[in-house]
MARMARKOL-144515 format. One record per residue (C-alpha): residue in three letters; y negated, x negated, z negated. Coordinates in pm, whole numbers, padded with zeros to 5 digits, always signed. Layout:
<rs>
alaYXZ ...
</rs>
This chain:
<rs>
met-01339+00776-01813 asp-01353+00623-02160 glu-01459+00955-02312 glu-01128+01110-02212 leu-00931+00846-02405 lys-00895+00819-02780 met-00790+00458-02815 leu-00616+00340-03128 pro-00870+00143-03335 leu-00790-00225-03378 pro-00819-00216-03762 leu-00519+00019-03760 tyr-00281-00274-03702 phe-00385-00435-04032 ser-00372-00120-04247 asp-00097+00073-04419 ala-00148+00349-04163 phe+00022+00125-03906 lys+00358+00204-04065 leu+00302+00576-03995 ile+00239+00534-03622 thr+00538+00605-03397 thr+00663+00381-03119 pro+00550+00622-02840 gln+00203+00636-02996 leu+00182+00258-03001 leu+00296+00239-02639 arg+00021+00485-02552 gly-00221+00250-02724 val-00103-00033-02499 gln-00164+00184-02192 gln-00509+00298-02304 ala-00621-00056-02388 ala-00598-00140-02015 leu-00929+00044-01970 arg-01112-00135-02250 glu-01400-00337-02110 thr-01456-00697-02212 ala-01776-00627-02408 ala-01612-00344-02603 leu-01309-00562-02682 gln-01522-00849-02809 gln-01728-00613-03025 ala-01414-00453-03174 leu-01254-00792-03243 ala-01569-00932-03401 ala-01592-00626-03627 leu-01253-00714-03778 glu-01404-01031-03933 leu-01064-01196-03938 thr-01007-01566-03998 phe-00695-01774-04019 ser-00593-01743-04381 asp-00654-02055-04591 leu-00579-02305-04316 pro-00689-02665-04376 thr-00849-02854-04090 leu-00641-03162-04019 ser-00723-03471-03821 pro-00530-03514-03495 gln-00339-03809-03645 thr-00177-03595-03915 ala+00002-03365-03676 ala+00170-03435-03344 phe+00248-03154-03104 ala+00457-03157-02791 glu+00286-03074-02464 tyr+00408-02754-02302 cys+00450-02761-01924 pro+00495-02412-01780 pro+00717-02367-01477 pro+00548-02403-01138 pro+00454-02074-00970 ala+00728-01941-00747 pro+00656-01758-00419 ala+00713-01385-00418 val+01073-01291-00339 leu+01090-01072-00030 thr+01455-01093+00071 thr+01783-01006-00097 glu+01909-01356-00023 arg+01629-01519-00226 ala+01666-01267-00511 asn+02038-01340-00539 his+01964-01713-00527 tyr+01722-01680-00821 phe+01979-01480-01020 asn+02236-01756-00966 val+01982-02020-01070 cys+01919-01835-01398 leu+02292-01795-01447 lys+02355-02169-01405 arg+02074-02252-01650 ile+02229-02025-01910 glu+02579-02161-01861 ser+02459-02519-01881 gly+02243-02445-02186 arg+01969-02655-02028 pro+01635-02596-02204 thr+01316-02529-02011 his+01122-02752-02254 pro+01220-03002-02525 ala+01032-02806-02793 thr+01230-02489-02717 pro+01597-02583-02680 ala+01856-02339-02552 leu+01598-02102-02402 val+01594-01970-02046 leu+01282-01822-01890 val+01331-01532-01647 asp+01073-01384-01411 pro+01190-01027-01336 thr+00989-01013-01012 gln+01218-01282-00873 leu+01531-01072-00928 gln+01441-00797-00678 pro+01303-00830-00324 asn+00939-00717-00302 cys+00934-00613-00666 his+00642-00393-00774 pro+00586-00249-01124 asp+00531+00100-00981 ala+00811+00092-00725 gly+01023+00364-00885 ile+01335+00428-01088 gln+01580+00280-00837 gln+01423-00067-00843 thr+01377-00059-01221 gly+01744+00029-01265 ala+01852-00267-01052 leu+01628-00499-01258 val+01774-00369-01583 arg+02132-00423-01466 lys+02063-00785-01367 leu+01876-00862-01690 ile+02151-00707-01902 ala+02409-00924-01725 leu+02199-01235-01792 ala+02138-01137-02156 arg+02509-01086-02226 ile+02602-01420-02073 ala+02315-01580-02266 his+02455-01437-02588 glu+02797-01584-02512 his+02641-01929-02463 gln+02402-01893-02760 val+02098-01916-02534 arg+01778-01719-02587 leu+01641-01515-02295 leu+01264-01491-02254 leu+01075-01276-02001 ser+00806-01491-01838 leu+00434-01426-01877 pro+00353-01098-01697 gln+00048-01011-01495 glu-00153-00732-01656 ala-00020-00480-01406 glu+00336-00590-01491 leu+00307-00572-01869 glu+00433-00216-01914 leu+00732-00277-01688 trp+00817-00592-01889 leu+00803-00388-02211 gln+01027-00124-02057 leu+01278-00388-01947 leu+01272-00546-02293 glu+01348-00211-02456 his+01647-00165-02225 leu+01773-00510-02323 leu+01750-00418-02693 ile+01941-00096-02635 glu+02214-00226-02403 thr+02290-00576-02538 glu+02464-00695-02851 ser+02265-00699-03171 glu+02290-01079-03197 ala+02148-01150-02850 glu+01809-01319-02879 val+01550-01194-02632 gly+01173-01211-02613 ile+00860-01216-02401 glu+00562-01437-02320 leu+00212-01302-02390 ser-00139-01441-02357 ala-00464-01409-02552 his-00617-01369-02208 ser-00488-01008-02213 ser-00717-00743-02357 arg-00402-00557-02466 leu-00254-00835-02678 leu-00291-00679-03023 pro-00163-00332-02920 thr+00129-00501-02742 leu+00226-00696-03054 gly+00208-00378-03258 tyr+00435-00199-03013 leu+00684-00488-03003 glu+00697-00499-03383 arg+00782-00129-03401 leu+01033-00171-03118 gly+01206-00445-03317 gln+01213-00226-03627 asp+01359+00070-03436 his+01645-00143-03302 arg+01673-00377-03603 arg+01626-00680-03382 his+01409-00990-03400 leu+01200-01067-03094 leu+01083-01408-02982 ile+00712-01407-02886 arg+00564-01704-02702 leu+00188-01663-02737 phe-00047-01855-02507 gln-00405-01922-02598 his-00494-01901-02227 asp-00321-01766-01922 tyr-00192-02090-01770 arg-00217-01947-01417 val-00599-01940-01411 ser-00870-02166-01541 ala-01129-02064-01797 asp-01384-02037-01516 gly-01175-01780-01334 thr-01108-01548-01625 thr-01269-01213-01697 leu-01253-01282-02072 ser-01494-01529-02226 ala-01370-01819-02439 thr-01515-01643-02745 thr-01322-01324-02673 ile-00999-01517-02615 arg-01042-01700-02946 leu-01109-01371-03128 asn-00807-01217-02957 leu-00587-01507-03067 thr-00725-01488-03421 ala-00643-01116-03444 ala-00294-01175-03302 cys-00215-01453-03552 ala-00355-01244-03837 phe-00125-00959-03741 leu+00177-01190-03708 glu+00100-01328-04057 ser+00052-00983-04211 asp+00306-00767-04391 asn+00309-00535-04089 ser+00492-00799-03885 ser+00850-00868-03986 gln+01052-00860-03660 leu+00844-01097-03442 arg+00917-01470-03423 pro+00610-01642-03269 gln+00571-01965-03079 leu+00213-02074-03012 val+00108-02257-02696 leu-00253-02369-02741 lys-00502-02517-02502 asp-00747-02647-02763 pro-00608-02955-02950 ala-00858-02903-03234 leu-00727-02551-03285 ala-00371-02682-03288 thr-00445-02909-03584 thr-00626-02625-03761 leu-00316-02407-03729 his-00080-02678-03849 ser-00007-02494-04174 leu+00136-02204-03974 his+00393-02453-03850 gln+00462-02572-04205 asn+00445-02245-04401 his+00587-01999-04148 asp+00799-02229-03933 trp+00599-02135-03624 ser+00650-02356-03322 ile+00318-02495-03192 ser+00269-02687-02867 leu-00021-02781-02641 leu-00078-02656-02290 gly-00142-02937-02046 ala-00485-02906-01889 gln-00358-03018-01553 val-00153-02703-01495 ala-00448-02464-01491 arg-00543-02347-01142 pro-00884-02200-01060 ala-00898-01839-00952 leu-01006-01756-00596 his-01306-01554-00706 thr-01486-01471-01029 leu-01534-01096-01046 pro-01766-00897-01274 ser-01644-00839-01629 ala-01516-00485-01619 ala-01195-00288-01656 ser-00974-00383-01364 pro-00802-00099-01177 leu-00503-00327-01123 asp-00447-00361-01499 gly-00227-00106-01666 leu+00035+00110-01502 gln+00085+00449-01662 ile-00273+00520-01766 ile-00408+00428-01421 thr-00136+00630-01249 glu-00236+00933-01456 arg-00601+00881-01372 leu-00524+00852-01001 glu-00325+01175-01016 gln-00621+01351-01180 ile-00849+01226-00903 arg-00611+01343-00631 thr-00587+01686-00793 his-00966+01707-00813 leu-01006+01610-00447 his-00749+01872-00348 thr-00923+02142-00555 leu-01274+02047-00442 pro-01243+01878-00100 pro-01528+01634-00032 arg-01799+01719+00219 ser-01981+01487+00455 his-02319+01601+00587 pro-02655+01456+00693 ile-02877+01335+00409 ile-03237+01249+00497 ala-03492+01144+00234 gly-03246+01260-00032 ile-03222+01612+00115 ser-02884+01745+00228 tyr-02857+01940+00554 glu-02558+02174+00563 gln-02671+02454+00795 gln-02430+02378+01080 ala-02069+02491+01095 pro-01835+02242+00923 ile-01543+02062+01088 thr-01223+02007+00890 thr-01086+01652+00876 tyr-00723+01571+00799 gln-00531+01295+00625 pro-00354+01049+00857 gly-00059+01031+00616 ala-00024+01411+00617 pro-00194+01551+00931 asp-00146+01910+00811 thr-00338+01843+00487 ala-00715+01868+00490 cys-00909+01565+00368 gly-01250+01734+00361 thr-01518+01889+00579 leu-01774+01729+00809 ile-02110+01860+00928 glu-02233+01672+01233 thr-02586+01543+01275 thr-02811+01718+01530 glu-03074+01568+01758 glu-03353+01717+01547 gln-03213+01559+01233 val-03192+01219+01403 arg-03561+01241+01491 met-03645+01346+01135 ala-03452+01046+01003 phe-03638+00805+01232 ala-03974+00951+01133 cys-03891+00929+00762 cys-03759+00571+00776 thr-04049+00453+00993 glu-04305+00593+00748 ala-04115+00442+00455 leu-04165+00085+00581 pro-04408-00055+00322 pro-04711-00260+00430 glu-04620-00524+00169 pro-04238-00508+00179 tyr-04160-00784-00068 gln-04387-00676-00352 ser-04109-00456-00494 ile-03817-00688-00411 ala-03736-00734-00780 glu-03698-00358-00821 cys-03475-00344-00512 arg-03254-00619-00654 gln-03218-00421-00977 thr-03118-00116-00773 val-02848-00308-00585 asp-02725-00447-00915 arg-02699-00094-01059 phe-02509+00013-00748 ala-02259-00270-00803 leu-02201-00146-01158 leu-02159+00213-01038 leu-01907+00096-00778 thr-01710-00075-01055 lys-01724+00236-01274 his-01609+00471-00997 gln-01371+00233-00820 leu-01064+00450-00872 glu-01235+00753-00718 val-01367+00542-00429 ala-01027+00381-00365 thr-00839+00713-00375 leu-01077+00883-00134 cys-01063+00583+00101 ala-00681+00582+00094 leu-00654+00954+00169 glu-00909+00950+00451 thr-00831+00621+00629 gly-00461+00580+00542 lys-00518+00236+00386 pro-00287+00173+00089 ile-00476+00213-00235 arg-00397-00147-00336 asp-00580-00264-00024 cys-00869-00030-00101 leu-00899-00175-00451 leu-00897-00528-00310 glu-01167-00425-00064 ile-01378-00301-00355 gln-01337-00635-00531 ala-01447-00816-00214 ala-01746-00579-00187 gln-01846-00651-00547 leu-01837-01023-00481 leu-02041-00981-00165 leu-02309-00779-00349 arg-02340-01060-00604 gln-02374-01314-00325 his-02649-01116-00151 leu-02834-01077-00481 gln-02820-01450-00544 leu-02923-01546-00190 ser-03206-01299-00130 pro-03482-01487-00321 gln-03401-01803-00128 val-03401-01626+00210 leu-03728-01442+00144 ser-03924-01749+00037 arg-04199-01894+00251 glu-04116-02188+00474 pro-04401-02442+00496 leu-04468-02619+00825 leu-04623-02958+00888 thr-04976-02937+01031 lys-05265-03164+01117 gly-05626-03126+01027 thr-05776-02893+00769 ser-05538-02595+00787 ser-05217-02490+00613 cys-04931-02329+00799 his-04615-02151+00692 leu-04358-01898+00812 gln-04383-01567+00629 pro-04061-01354+00628 ala-04094-00987+00716 pro-03841-00708+00782 ile-03750-00622+01140 gly-03803-00249+01074 val-03568+00048+01114 val-03204-00068+01130 leu-02905+00136+01247 ala-02576+00059+01069 leu-02263+00163+01259 leu-01983+00149+01001 pro-01613+00109+01090 trp-01314+00292+00950 ser-01120-00031+00892 gln-01358-00171+00625 pro-01580+00119+00521 ile-01642+00004+00163 phe-01697-00364+00235 gln-01917-00308+00540 phe-02120-00035+00367 cys-02200-00276+00085 ala-02270-00560+00328 met-02503-00369+00559 thr-02691-00163+00302 ser-02751-00448+00056 ala-02859-00687+00332 ala-03095-00436+00494 leu-03252-00314+00170 leu-03288-00658+00009 thr-03474-00780+00318 gly-03718-00484+00312 asn-03579-00283+00605 thr-03511+00088+00620 leu-03165+00204+00719 leu-02993+00472+00925 ile-02621+00490+00841 lys-02377+00624+01098 pro-02015+00611+00968 ala-01705+00623+01182 leu-01559+00971+01207 gln-01246+00866+01013 ala-01457+00726+00725 ser-01721+00997+00686 gln-01610+01117+00342 ile-01587+00776+00180 val-01924+00663+00321 thr-02087+00985+00197 his-01948+00916-00149 leu-02081+00558-00143 phe-02417+00686-00017 ser-02439+00924-00315 leu-02365+00635-00553 leu-02645+00435-00392 leu-02884+00727-00445 gln-02772+00748-00809 ser-02861+00383-00855 gly-03229+00473-00807 ile-03296+00360-00451 asp-03598+00509-00277 ala-03438+00797-00084 thr-03696+00776+00195 gln-03567+00431+00292 met-03224+00558+00401 ala-03060+00837+00594 leu-02693+00928+00634 leu-02608+01063+00979 pro-02234+01144+01011 gly-02064+01289+01315 arg-01893+01194+01637 phe-02062+00914+01825 glu-02036+01114+02148 ser-02264+01385+02007 ser-02517+01202+01788 gly-02485+00841+01901 gln-02696+00887+02214 phe-02990+01014+02010 leu-02966+00717+01775 leu-02954+00455+02052 asp-03223+00607+02277 asp-03500+00631+02017 tyr-03776+00374+02072 arg-03836+00340+01697 leu-03505+00160+01654 asp-03559-00209+01565 gly-03209-00342+01503 val-02839-00256+01510 leu-02560-00362+01274 leu-02224-00294+01435 cys-01868-00349+01318 gly-01606-00229+01561 asn-01422-00341+01873 ala-01555-00549+02157 tyr-01547-00263+02410 ala-01764-00038+02191 ala-02008-00323+02131 thr-02038-00386+02505 glu-02109-00020+02576 ile-02370+00001+02298 arg-02545-00313+02420 arg-02547-00179+02777 arg-02701+00149+02664 leu-02971-00025+02465 asn-03061-00251+02756 gln-03110+00054+02981 arg-03406+00178+02777 leu-03689+00108+03021 gly-03993-00032+02850 ala-03824-00043+02508 pro-03845-00366+02308 met-03549-00601+02288 leu-03342-00533+01979 ser-03167-00752+01729 ile-02796-00659+01765 leu-02553-00802+01512 ser-02199-00718+01619 asp-01880-00802+01435 thr-01598-00716+01672 gly-01310-00894+01501 gly-01061-01064+01726 arg-00726-01224+01667 his-00602-01423+01374 ala-00346-01686+01472 ala-00145-01919+01251 ile+00040-02239+01339 ile+00334-02356+01125 asp+00447-02715+01155 ala+00809-02821+01105 asp+00732-02992+00772 gln+00661-02658+00598 ser+00886-02443+00375 pro+00938-02101+00537 asn+01032-01941+00202 ala+00701-02049+00046 leu+00496-01920+00340 leu+00682-01591+00390 pro+00486-01376+00136 gly+00152-01487+00271 leu+00254-01431+00631 leu+00372-01077+00563 arg+00059-00999+00366 ala-00167-01135+00639 ala+00012-00947+00916 phe+00081-00610+00756 ala-00184-00547+00489 val-00385-00236+00583 ser-00099-00171+00830 gly-00234-00451+01048 gln-00563-00265+01108 his-00790-00518+00935 pro-01012-00720+01173 ala-00865-01040+01029 ser-00500-00931+01033 leu-00255-01197+01153 arg-00169-01112+01513 val+00003-01423+01651 leu+00228-01673+01472 tyr+00308-02006+01639 val+00619-02163+01486 glu+00754-02512+01558 glu+01092-02491+01725 lys+01278-02685+01453 ile+01213-02417+01189 ala+01161-02117+01420 asp+01506-01970+01354 gln+01460-01998+00978 val+01115-01835+00983 glu+01237-01560+01212 arg+01540-01490+00992 gly+01325-01465+00681 leu+01085-01220+00847 ile+01373-01007+00977 gln+01529-00988+00629 ala+01197-00906+00461 leu+01082-00622+00689 pro+01319-00354+00549 his+01190-00424+00197 leu+00826-00348+00285 arg+00746-00006+00146 leu+00608+00233+00409 gly+00470+00551+00255 ala+00186+00761+00120 pro-00130+00547+00095 glu-00232+00686-00245 arg+00080+00540-00412 arg+00018+00202-00575 ala+00355+00063-00464 thr+00294+00132-00093 asp+00271-00177+00127 leu+00202-00006+00460 gly+00029+00327+00502 pro-00020+00534+00817 leu-00239+00435+01108 val-00579+00594+01120 ser-00522+00827+01418 arg-00256+00974+01642 glu-00405+00792+01941 leu-00366+00453+01773 met-00011+00540+01666 glu+00084+00627+02025 arg-00073+00302+02153 asn+00139+00108+01902 his+00457+00289+02007 leu+00382+00221+02374 his+00317-00147+02305 ile+00644-00182+02112 glu+00837+00000+02385 arg+00709-00245+02648 phe+00850-00532+02446 arg+01175-00345+02385 thr+01237-00295+02758 arg+01181-00669+02814 gly+01422-00760+02534 cys+01140-00909+02324 leu+01152-00674+02026 ile+01288-00899+01751 ala+01309-00646+01469 gln+01168-00314+01352 pro+01301-00102+01061 thr+01381+00263+01116 leu+01119+00516+01010 lys+01230+00741+00724 pro+01260+01112+00821 glu+01010+01224+00556 leu+00737+01010+00719 glu+00777+01140+01074 glu+00496+01394+01039 gly+00232+01129+00959 tyr+00086+00856+01178 phe+00335+00596+01055 val+00460+00298+01252 pro+00721+00065+01095 pro+00627-00305+01109 ala+00750-00482+01420 leu+00821-00844+01513 leu+00760-00912+01883 arg+00837-01223+02087 leu+00581-01389+02310 tyr+00631-01693+02528 thr+00259-01750+02566 leu-00053-01590+02420 asp-00171-01516+02774 glu+00082-01228+02781 leu-00119-01043+02515 gln-00381-00882+02733 glu-00507-00602+02509 gln-00610-00585+02144 ile-00410-00325+01949 asp-00459-00270+01577 gly-00133-00204+01399 pro+00162-00355+01208 leu+00254-00588+01496 leu+00326-00960+01455 his+00381-01165+01771 leu+00592-01482+01740 val+00552-01778+01975 arg+00767-02091+01960 phe+00616-02428+02043 asn+00716-02793+02055 arg+00541-03028+01814 glu+00483-03279+02093 glu+00311-03013+02305 ile+00056-02886+02053 ala-00210-02887+02326 arg-00050-02582+02489 pro-00104-02332+02203 leu-00452-02471+02141 asp-00547-02419+02505 glu-00411-02063+02489 ile-00619-01989+02182 asn-00932-02141+02333 arg-00913-01934+02651 ser-00828-01606+02475 gly-01191-01492+02496 phe-01211-01420+02123 gly-01370-01633+01854 met-01036-01641+01681 ser-00948-01723+01324 leu-00694-02006+01310 thr-00478-02116+01018 leu-00275-02437+01029 phe+00011-02519+00791 ser+00095-02886+00822 asn+00114-03203+00611 asp+00071-03434+00910 pro-00283-03586+00902 ala-00273-03669+01272 leu-00183-03313+01369 cys-00446-03167+01135 glu-00713-03390+01286 gln-00608-03303+01641 val-00616-02926+01579 thr-00945-02944+01389 arg-01110-03140+01670 arg-00972-02941+01963 ala-00963-02577+01847 arg-01273-02373+01938 val-01241-02092+01686 arg-01469-01894+01460 glu-01284-01976+01140 phe-01038-02255+01068 ser-00825-02286+00753 leu-00599-02578+00669 asn-00308-02509+00431 pro-00488-02226+00245 ser-00348-02123-00092 glu-00386-01756+00004 leu-00345-01617+00352 his-00458-01259+00372 pro-00734-01064+00548 his-00939-01004+00231 ser-01035-01370+00191 leu-01408-01446+00186 cys-01368-01824+00188 cys-01464-01904+00548 pro-01834-01851+00633 gly-01772-01831+01007 ile-02012-01673+01257 gly-01957-01452+01558 gln-01838-01610+01882 ala-01753-01485+02231 leu-01577-01145+02225 ser-01581-01153+01845 gly-01949-01067+01838 ser-02278-01218+01729 ala-02303-01136+01359 pro-02303-01409+01094 arg-02053-01380+00814 pro-02152-01117+00552 gly-02227-01269+00215 thr-02411-01571+00360 ala-02779-01655+00388 his-02743-01644+00769 tyr-02650-01275+00748 leu-02965-01195+00550 arg-03188-01406+00772 ala-03067-01213+01077 leu-03245-00905+00938 ile-03586-01062+00899 arg-03848-01193+01140 his-04085-01477+01062 gln-04458-01451+01107 leu-04661-01768+01149 ile-04950-01774+00904 gln-05221-02038+00945 arg-05519-02064+00709 pro-05790-02321+00654 leu-05746-02540+00353 val-05977-02457+00062 pro-06193-02767-00003 ser-06170-02904-00351 gln-06470-02832-00574 pro-06679-03136-00676 leu-06677-03227-01042 ser-06991-03110-01227 
</rs>
């Protein structure tokens, strides 16, 4: 990807050639810098050899700096009512001239995402136009009251939209109006952004206020993808540019995290009249996960959009093919079957060649022979292979996400999040495997030593789902290979293309091809051959409870065959309980995300929401107002919230389920489906009323959220309903009452329990729960228990070697 881009070199911003670069060229540099990896950025910054010019180091007593306290994070705005409320709040701040901080009087901070319901940087011209109109109104009123307007610190994916909004403000507002933007040295695009803003100010003959943070105050240093060294180099380059002759229109304010650095930069305050303040350490919040240092597909807007369009064009020109691959050899002799996209059923997604009985037997023979007599002698090489696969997955994540979106109908944002979760899981398996494969000594008496020696269980069959094809592929393959097993991979029919692509990446990483086989096709045709073979030693299954029951029954019917290790993850129901002491507006974004991400088809999607009666009307009203603002559309578009369902059969089951509630008068709300989406397998999100969980007899995957009201004094009723549901449910409780929290924790028999989580969505890997009841028997992927389930322990007893007498 990097070879296709000719990025503007960083030394350009400090040379006379900078004055010859046009504004569009500089904006293109900002877009291209989104793909610059951390190592390349650090190398380019270090090559500049810049230092702060002639700055004396002062003792902390010689300079006093105010502490900057950034505004608390606000929940995402998902209703017009909340967006209008935020606009009025900004308006009142401007009219009152109330500063956001003592060190920056007469300045109002505006977060553009709060001005529009469900704002997304790639949502289209209509939403951008509405944002511009509101910001222009605020800027004009700010000019009348002599107040400066500053756009709050953007996420990396929002940066280009912020720059676009700032340009509109410069064009449409009076020349005296003071506007600006917050930026962070945490951004790999900081220097190109400053260069673009400088040229923008020159073009419009306007000064721009730049508040520059040493660190992104929303994450801690431990949760950043940039090292402290890179951030310091980035800040050094930014200050050098702001001091240079090439910067004349930018008015900087520095917000530093390092007090020693603040005293070092004190002369900038004296000589250039720069405002310098310190960022309070207590405001930093740790990130949920630390991901590998690589270019993030969520960073950048235009350049990633262009790349995604190129990938879609390539997939349309050369449709992918899924076919059996055994010992690295492709078998494509049979007639292919065309598969279609769920978002556009008339458009082909690719071709599929089904596995035959003969090929299944060949795969078993190959994988059985590939089992090494000493499986753990080459474990270090296997770990290196899995590590290379993780890097390849990062490199090709846009291709993987696009193919997954087109084939399964999952929005591409959800596919990218699934890739991030898969990367984290691979790292966890790599870290845990040495511990799991170590010998376990046992206590003995007499003159012998005894220990448990781990060994692989043998040939493992992995039955992959369509709902989590990337995550489960990484979980099953890495666990099986790191524990010395050989693997037969059978993907779901609706995920054949994406699994084939992942399989090819695994082969590219250098894995021994004889240890794996890819066997795509319909389960009705090839599944019987896979389950009936006596050489099968274990099964990894992710699907629904009914399929798991049928597979287990078939395996148990094999007369004389050995008992198998069957690890089944059959999902279940995710329920949440909201107490009356909670703020519905704060919880609303998380609830919608949990219920409708992946169109409600994720195994951990929120199915049932218990709401205390005192706030039930408020929660229900917020959900009703938010539903029309959820974007239902093509899954390959980055702004899409809900894509199509995976099949026509599932779509019809959803429609039938909703119609049952409609006839009973229990359909609370459901937006109307747009005419252009009627050809695909789309179902608008629906809110359904339940009086008890016992009414929900069947499990249906889809954008369906069931609401149940309860009385705080009768909390035992919903807990009893959850306990007798038959599923090892996931339960989330939102409450500040210690007594209630203790009661629910003690009484709920669930697989996973979360208390007031900061993030509520189905991609979370925080809870290491294990299978239970109808939810299956598999431990949580990414844990040592998951790896141990794929090994057997052999008892080894040897006589102790007597010590040699001294000569």
